[in-house]
C-alpha positions as CSV (number, residue, x, y, z in Angstrom):
1,M,-64.8,16.1,-82.2
2,S,-67.2,13.7,-82.4
3,E,-67.6,10.7,-80.0
4,S,-66.6,8.1,-82.6
5,A,-63.2,10.1,-83.0
6,V,-62.5,10.3,-79.3
7,S,-63.3,6.5,-78.9
8,E,-60.8,5.8,-81.7
9,S,-58.0,7.7,-80.1
10,A,-58.4,6.0,-76.7
11,A,-58.3,2.7,-78.5
12,L,-55.1,3.7,-80.4
13,E,-53.5,4.9,-77.2
14,S,-54.3,1.5,-75.4
15,A,-52.9,-0.4,-78.2
16,T,-49.6,1.5,-78.1
17,M,-49.3,0.9,-74.5
18,A,-49.8,-2.7,-74.8
19,I,-47.0,-2.9,-77.4
20,N,-44.6,-1.0,-75.8
21,P,-45.4,-0.8,-71.7
22,Q,-42.0,0.2,-70.4
23,E,-41.9,3.5,-72.2
24,N,-45.4,4.6,-71.0
25,R,-44.9,3.5,-67.1
26,Q,-43.1,6.4,-65.9
27,P,-45.1,8.4,-63.7
28,P,-45.8,12.1,-64.6
29,P,-43.1,14.5,-63.1
30,V,-45.5,16.2,-60.9
31,K,-46.2,12.9,-59.2
32,A,-42.6,11.8,-58.7
33,E,-41.6,15.1,-57.3
34,R,-44.7,14.8,-54.9
35,R,-43.7,11.2,-54.0
36,F,-39.9,12.3,-53.5
37,R,-41.1,15.2,-51.2
38,D,-43.4,12.9,-49.2
39,E,-40.5,10.4,-48.2
40,K,-38.2,13.0,-46.7
41,P,-37.2,10.9,-43.9
42,L,-35.5,8.6,-46.5
43,T,-33.3,11.4,-47.9
44,P,-29.8,10.8,-48.1
45,V,-29.1,13.4,-45.5
46,T,-31.2,11.6,-43.1
47,V,-29.3,8.3,-43.8
48,Q,-26.0,10.1,-43.4
49,A,-26.9,11.5,-39.9
50,K,-28.2,8.0,-38.7
51,Q,-24.9,6.2,-39.8
52,A,-22.8,8.7,-38.0
53,D,-24.3,7.8,-34.8
54,D,-24.3,4.1,-35.4
55,A,-20.9,3.3,-37.4
56,P,-18.4,5.3,-39.5
57,A,-19.7,3.9,-42.7
58,E,-19.8,5.6,-46.2
59,P,-23.0,7.4,-46.8
60,T,-25.3,5.5,-48.9
61,H,-28.4,6.2,-50.7
62,T,-30.0,2.6,-50.9
63,A,-32.7,3.9,-48.6
64,I,-34.4,5.8,-51.5
65,P,-36.8,3.6,-53.6
66,Q,-35.4,2.7,-56.8
67,S,-38.2,4.0,-58.6
68,V,-38.0,7.6,-57.2
69,T,-35.5,9.9,-58.8
70,P,-35.1,13.3,-57.1
71,S,-36.4,16.2,-59.1
72,P,-33.9,18.3,-60.5
73,L,-36.2,21.1,-60.5
74,P,-35.7,23.9,-57.7
75,L,-38.4,23.9,-55.0
76,S,-40.9,26.6,-54.8
77,A,-40.2,29.8,-52.8
78,S,-42.6,28.5,-50.0
79,E,-41.1,25.1,-49.5
80,P,-37.4,25.6,-48.7
81,A,-38.4,26.9,-45.1
82,S,-40.5,23.7,-44.2
83,V,-37.6,21.6,-45.6
84,S,-35.0,23.1,-43.8
85,A,-37.1,23.3,-40.5
86,S,-37.7,19.6,-40.7
87,E,-34.6,18.2,-41.9
88,P,-31.5,17.5,-39.5
89,A,-29.0,18.8,-42.2
90,S,-28.6,22.2,-40.1
91,E,-27.2,20.1,-37.3
92,P,-24.0,18.3,-38.1
93,A,-24.1,14.4,-37.5
94,I,-20.8,14.7,-35.4
95,A,-22.3,17.3,-32.9
96,R,-25.3,14.8,-32.3
97,G,-22.9,12.0,-31.7
98,S,-20.5,13.9,-29.4
99,T,-23.6,15.2,-27.6
100,A,-24.9,11.9,-26.8
101,F,-21.5,10.6,-25.8
102,K,-21.2,13.5,-23.2
103,R,-24.3,12.4,-21.8
104,V,-22.9,9.1,-20.8
105,S,-20.4,10.0,-17.8
106,A,-17.7,8.0,-16.5
107,R,-18.3,6.0,-13.2
108,P,-16.3,7.9,-10.6
109,R,-13.6,5.9,-8.7
110,P,-14.7,4.7,-5.1
111,C,-13.3,6.6,-2.2
112,Y,-13.8,6.8,1.5
113,T,-14.2,9.8,3.7
114,S,-14.8,9.2,7.7
115,P,-17.0,11.9,9.5
116,L,-13.8,13.1,11.1
117,G,-11.8,13.4,7.9
118,R,-14.8,15.5,6.6
119,Y,-14.6,17.8,9.6
120,F,-10.7,18.2,8.9
121,G,-11.3,19.0,5.1
122,M,-10.6,15.5,3.6
123,G,-13.0,14.8,1.0
124,G,-16.4,16.2,0.1
125,S,-19.0,14.7,2.5
126,A,-18.7,11.7,5.0
127,S,-19.3,8.4,3.2
128,T,-22.3,6.3,3.5
129,D,-22.0,2.6,4.6
130,A,-22.8,1.3,1.2
131,E,-19.7,3.8,-0.1
132,R,-17.4,2.6,2.5
133,S,-18.2,-1.1,1.6
134,R,-17.5,-0.3,-2.0
135,Y,-14.3,1.6,-1.3
136,F,-12.9,-1.2,0.6
137,R,-13.7,-3.9,-1.9
138,S,-12.5,-1.8,-4.8
139,T,-9.2,-2.5,-7.0
140,S,-8.0,1.0,-5.9
141,R,-7.8,0.5,-2.3
142,H,-6.3,-2.9,-3.0
143,R,-3.4,-1.3,-5.1
144,L,-2.8,1.3,-2.3
145,A,-2.7,-1.5,0.2
146,K,0.1,-3.2,-1.8
147,M,2.3,-0.3,-1.3
148,P,5.4,-1.5,0.6
149,E,5.4,-0.4,4.5
150,M,7.9,1.7,6.1
151,F,10.8,0.1,8.0
152,G,10.9,2.7,10.8
153,V,12.7,0.8,13.3
154,S,14.0,2.6,16.4
155,R,13.9,2.4,20.3
156,R,13.7,4.5,23.4
157,F,16.3,6.5,24.8
158,S,18.2,4.5,27.5
159,A,18.5,5.4,31.1
160,I,21.9,6.8,32.0
161,A,23.4,6.2,35.1
162,S,26.5,7.8,36.8
163,I,26.9,6.2,39.9
164,D,30.0,6.6,42.5
165,E,31.2,3.4,44.0
166,G,33.7,4.9,46.4
167,S,36.7,3.7,44.3
168,G,35.7,5.1,41.2
169,I,32.5,6.2,39.1
170,T,30.7,4.0,36.9
171,T,28.9,5.3,33.8
172,G,26.6,3.4,31.5
173,D,23.3,2.6,30.3
174,L,20.7,0.9,32.1
175,P,18.5,-1.5,29.8
176,H,14.9,-1.0,30.0
177,A,12.3,-3.6,29.4
178,G,14.6,-6.2,27.8
179,G,16.7,-3.1,26.4
180,I,14.3,-3.1,23.3
181,S,11.2,-1.0,24.8
182,G,9.8,1.9,22.7
183,L,7.0,1.7,20.2
184,K,7.5,3.2,17.0
185,V,4.3,3.0,15.1
186,A,6.0,3.5,11.8
187,E,8.1,0.2,12.0
188,N,6.7,-1.9,9.2
189,N,3.7,0.3,8.8
190,Q,1.5,2.6,6.5
191,A,-1.5,4.8,6.8
192,M,-3.7,2.2,5.1
193,T,-5.5,-0.4,7.3
194,S,-4.6,-4.0,6.4
195,D,-4.9,-7.6,7.4
196,R,-1.6,-9.2,7.9
197,I,0.7,-11.0,10.0
198,W,4.7,-10.1,10.3
199,F,7.9,-10.8,11.7
200,G,10.8,-8.5,12.3
201,Y,14.3,-8.7,13.5
202,S,16.8,-6.0,14.0
203,H,20.5,-5.9,15.2
204,M,21.5,-2.8,16.8
205,H,25.4,-2.8,17.0
206,D,26.8,-1.2,20.3
207,A,23.5,-0.1,21.7
208,F,24.8,-0.2,25.1
209,S,28.1,1.0,26.5
210,A,29.5,1.6,30.0
211,V,32.8,2.9,31.6
212,D,34.2,1.6,35.0
213,E,36.5,3.9,36.4
214,S,37.4,1.8,39.3
215,T,39.0,-0.9,36.9
216,G,39.6,1.2,34.0
217,T,37.3,-1.0,31.6
218,A,34.8,0.0,29.1
219,S,32.1,-2.4,27.6
220,E,29.9,-2.3,24.9
221,L,27.0,-4.4,24.0
222,S,25.0,-4.9,20.9
223,A,21.0,-5.6,21.2
224,D,19.0,-8.3,19.0
225,R,15.3,-7.5,18.9
226,Y,12.5,-9.8,17.5
227,V,9.0,-8.5,16.9
228,F,5.9,-10.5,16.2
229,G,3.1,-8.6,14.8
230,I,-0.7,-9.3,13.9
231,E,-3.3,-6.6,12.4
232,R,-6.7,-7.1,11.5
233,T,-9.3,-4.7,10.2
234,F,-12.8,-4.2,11.3
235,S,-15.7,-1.9,10.2
236,D,-15.5,-2.8,6.5
237,G,-11.7,-1.8,6.9
238,A,-12.4,1.5,8.3
239,W,-10.6,0.7,11.5
240,S,-7.8,-1.7,12.2
241,A,-6.1,-3.0,15.5
242,E,-2.5,-4.4,15.8
243,L,-0.8,-6.3,18.4
244,R,3.1,-6.4,18.7
245,L,5.1,-8.6,20.9
246,P,8.9,-7.8,21.2
247,I,11.5,-10.2,22.5
248,S,15.2,-9.4,23.1
249,G,17.9,-11.7,21.9
250,D,20.3,-13.5,24.5
251,R,22.8,-10.6,24.7
252,S,23.5,-10.3,28.6
253,S,27.2,-10.0,29.5
254,G,29.0,-9.4,32.6
255,T,28.1,-5.7,32.7
256,F,24.7,-5.6,31.3
257,Q,21.9,-8.3,32.1
258,M,18.3,-8.2,30.6
259,D,15.5,-10.5,30.5
260,P,14.0,-11.4,26.9
261,L,10.5,-10.2,27.2
262,G,9.9,-6.5,26.0
263,D,6.6,-4.3,26.6
264,V,3.6,-5.4,24.7
265,S,2.0,-2.7,22.3
266,F,-1.6,-2.1,20.9
267,I,-2.2,0.1,17.9
268,L,-5.7,1.2,17.1
269,K,-5.6,3.0,13.5
270,R,-8.7,4.9,12.3
271,L,-8.8,5.8,8.5
272,L,-9.7,9.3,7.8
273,H,-9.7,9.3,3.9
274,G,-8.8,7.0,1.3
275,D,-8.8,7.0,-2.5
276,A,-7.0,5.6,-5.4
277,C,-3.8,7.2,-4.6
278,R,-3.5,8.4,-1.1
279,A,-4.5,7.4,2.7
280,R,-4.6,9.4,5.8
281,S,-5.3,8.1,9.2
282,I,-4.8,8.7,12.9
283,G,-4.5,6.5,15.7
284,L,-3.2,5.7,19.4
285,G,-0.6,3.3,20.3
286,I,-0.7,1.8,23.7
287,E,2.7,0.3,25.4
288,L,2.1,-1.7,28.4
289,P,4.8,-2.4,31.0
290,T,5.2,-6.3,30.7
291,G,8.7,-6.1,30.1
292,D,11.3,-7.4,32.5
293,S,14.0,-5.5,34.4
294,G,17.3,-4.4,33.2
295,R,20.6,-4.4,35.1
296,L,23.8,-2.3,35.0
297,I,26.7,-4.4,36.9
298,G,29.9,-2.6,37.9
299,H,32.8,-3.4,40.1
300,D,31.1,-2.4,43.3
301,I,27.5,-1.4,42.2
302,D,24.4,-3.2,40.9
303,G,21.6,-1.0,39.2
304,I,18.2,-2.4,38.6
305,L,15.6,-0.3,36.6
306,Q,12.1,-1.9,36.3
307,S,9.3,-1.4,33.7
308,D,6.4,0.2,35.5
309,S,5.0,3.1,33.1
310,V,2.4,3.0,30.5
311,H,3.0,4.9,27.2
312,L,0.7,6.5,25.2
313,I,1.5,7.2,21.6
314,P,-0.9,9.4,19.5
315,F,0.1,9.4,15.9
316,F,-0.8,10.9,12.5
317,A,-0.2,8.6,9.3
318,A,-0.1,9.4,5.5
319,S,0.6,7.2,2.5
320,G,0.3,7.9,-1.3
321,R,1.4,6.9,-4.5
322,N,2.4,8.8,-7.8
323,G,1.7,6.6,-10.8
324,D,2.6,3.0,-10.9
325,R,6.2,3.1,-9.4
326,M,6.7,6.3,-6.8
327,F,5.0,5.9,-3.4
328,R,5.6,7.8,-0.2
329,H,4.9,7.6,3.6
330,F,4.9,10.0,6.6
331,F,4.4,9.5,10.3
332,A,4.4,11.7,13.2
333,Q,4.0,10.5,16.9
334,L,4.4,11.5,20.4
335,D,5.4,9.1,23.2
336,I,3.6,10.2,26.5
337,P,4.9,8.5,29.7
338,I,2.3,7.8,32.1
339,G,3.6,7.1,35.6
340,S,7.2,6.3,36.2
341,D,9.7,3.3,36.6
342,D,11.3,2.2,39.8
343,I,15.1,2.1,40.1
344,S,17.3,0.9,42.6
345,V,21.1,0.9,43.0
346,E,23.1,-1.2,45.5
347,I,26.5,0.0,46.3
348,R,28.9,-2.0,48.3
349,N,29.7,-0.8,51.7
350,G,27.2,2.2,50.9
351,G,23.8,0.6,50.9
352,V,20.8,0.4,48.6
353,F,19.2,3.5,47.4
354,A,15.7,3.4,45.8
355,D,13.8,6.1,43.7
356,E,11.4,6.6,40.8
357,L,12.5,7.6,37.4
358,S,10.0,9.1,34.7
359,A,10.9,8.8,30.9
360,P,10.9,12.0,29.0
361,L,8.1,13.1,26.4
362,T,9.4,12.6,22.9
363,A,8.2,13.3,19.5
364,S,9.1,11.2,16.3
365,I,8.9,12.1,12.6
366,D,9.4,9.6,9.9
367,A,9.4,10.0,6.1
368,G,10.1,7.7,3.4
369,L,10.2,7.4,-0.6
370,G,10.1,4.4,-2.5
371,Y,10.1,3.3,-6.3
372,W,9.2,0.1,-7.9
373,L,12.1,-1.2,-9.8
374,L,9.7,-4.2,-11.1
375,V,6.2,-3.2,-10.7
376,P,3.7,-6.2,-9.7
377,D,0.7,-6.3,-12.2
378,D,-2.5,-8.7,-12.2
379,H,-0.7,-11.2,-14.1
380,C,2.3,-11.4,-11.6
381,D,2.3,-10.3,-8.0
382,S,6.2,-10.3,-7.5
383,G,7.8,-7.0,-7.6
384,L,11.2,-5.2,-6.5
385,A,11.2,-1.8,-4.7
386,A,13.8,0.6,-3.3
387,I,13.1,2.6,-0.2
388,L,14.9,5.5,1.6
389,E,14.0,6.9,4.9
390,A,14.7,9.7,7.3
391,Q,13.9,8.9,11.1
392,Y,14.0,11.7,13.7
393,T,13.4,11.7,17.2
394,T,13.7,14.6,19.7
395,R,13.4,15.0,23.3
396,L,10.7,17.5,24.5
397,G,11.7,19.0,27.8
398,S,14.4,18.3,30.2
399,A,15.1,14.5,31.5
400,D,14.1,13.6,34.7
401,Q,16.7,12.8,37.1
402,V,17.5,11.2,40.7
403,T,19.8,11.4,43.1
404,L,20.9,8.4,45.0
405,G,23.5,9.2,47.4
406,T,27.4,10.1,47.7
407,Q,30.4,8.0,48.5
408,T,33.4,10.6,47.9
409,G,31.1,13.7,47.8
410,F,30.3,12.8,44.1
411,P,26.5,12.5,44.0
412,S,25.1,9.2,42.2
413,R,22.6,10.4,39.3
414,V,20.5,8.5,37.1
415,N,18.4,10.0,34.1
416,F,16.9,9.1,31.0
417,G,18.8,9.8,28.0
418,G,21.6,11.5,29.4
419,V,22.7,14.4,27.3
420,T,21.0,12.8,24.1
421,E,18.3,15.2,22.8
422,D,18.2,14.8,19.0
423,V,18.6,11.7,17.0
424,L,18.5,11.3,13.1
425,N,18.8,7.9,11.4
426,I,18.8,7.4,7.7
427,T,17.5,4.0,6.5
428,T,17.8,2.2,2.9
429,G,16.5,-0.8,1.7
430,V,14.6,-3.1,-0.5
431,H,11.3,-4.8,-0.6
432,A,10.6,-7.9,-2.3
433,E,6.9,-8.8,-3.4
434,C,6.5,-12.5,-3.4
435,L,3.7,-14.5,-4.6
436,G,0.8,-15.5,-2.2
437,G,0.7,-12.3,-0.4
438,W,4.4,-12.8,1.1
439,A,7.1,-10.0,1.3
440,T,10.5,-9.8,2.3
441,R,12.3,-6.8,3.1
442,V,16.0,-5.9,4.3
443,A,17.6,-2.6,5.3
444,A,20.5,-0.7,7.0
445,S,20.3,2.3,9.2
446,I,23.0,4.4,10.3
447,P,22.8,7.5,12.8
448,V,23.9,11.1,11.1
449,T,24.0,13.1,14.3
450,D,26.5,13.0,17.3
451,D,23.6,11.9,19.6
452,Q,23.0,8.1,18.8
453,I,21.2,5.3,20.4
454,F,23.4,2.8,18.1
455,D,26.2,2.7,15.9
456,S,24.5,0.8,13.0
457,Q,21.3,-1.3,12.5
458,W,20.4,-4.0,10.4
459,I,16.8,-4.9,9.6
460,L,14.8,-8.0,8.3
461,Q,11.0,-8.2,7.9
462,V,8.6,-10.6,6.6
463,N,5.0,-9.9,5.9
464,R,2.0,-12.1,4.9
465,T,-1.3,-10.3,4.1
466,F,-4.4,-11.9,3.8
């Protein structure tokens, strides 16, 4: 072909494109296929995987340039391996999303374990100071401390006097330290440490009894007991100290006389382990002989029992909750007397006899279950709970006994508890949680064993947490 013919053909082609440019602007198929393969990150498979991680939207192909049309032709034999190796289509988008979710672990709930708790196998390792502070500021600890306390009211076995007056024998209780002595750590308490003040009242019906054979009369006397208590935490709540002041109501009679002040008690509590659902602690209670003497007056006798001994009460406590409604408490304690109490008996025409009397070693176990009938929540602090408890006290070993003399050949004796060895009381009541950290509690307790320290008991307690 001559050069003139080639020039004419090129001019004709240029004129044709000028007349209809849209029909001649499509790129060659090879170039379109090459552009599509060069832009593999914008393929529909890649867009679907990205959207599966961000949001559950429908797959879209808008990321592909409008001017590029995927080639319907199959790829060459050498290309599929490179395409499958670079594209994420071999790994489902859901797997990628779930893998990313698994890498974000939930923050564990705060808990606390003391070094002593770690020694007894409670928790993994001893908590640091920062972990301890975090736990005692947490909602988990606050919810556990909001559980209603145990009622747990009781008193120590009385001293029983059997005295020969010459004209007959008088047998009866000798009131000790206002007739209301005996520290029960479980009284209005739980395993978790707390900042609170509280007041308690209990009426023990027929707590004292006496029989005077010389006059043929029998006497019974009920006891009213008032307690003022305050508990404060320290060391970020790992410890707490509590003070209790018991006072006896004016219940003196012609046979029984007692002064109002009882024995002051201190309780030191150490939290071993605490988490969102349970707490365990140990501690030591100390009862000091601050109470006044008690008297048993008969026709021809006057017996006086002083409060002189110190009592050490080591204890273990456990509290927990099951869900939002169920909760439980457990207390175990020993009452260890240190020293003895002075006793004197004056018998008309028989002189005055004096000696020392030691209280017996006793053990107590208190267990309780509760159920929130109305659960307090973040919007309303008020609630109502029902509580059922069992309180068991047993004497370990024999009771101390002193012999004061004889009048008609019968020796006058005084011992603690007499033949009383085991006492089991069942207590049931309700706990009303009020606004502002106040709570009011009422309960009734009855003995279910032949050995008894009262016929029945009525309990009222008022708490204020802060």
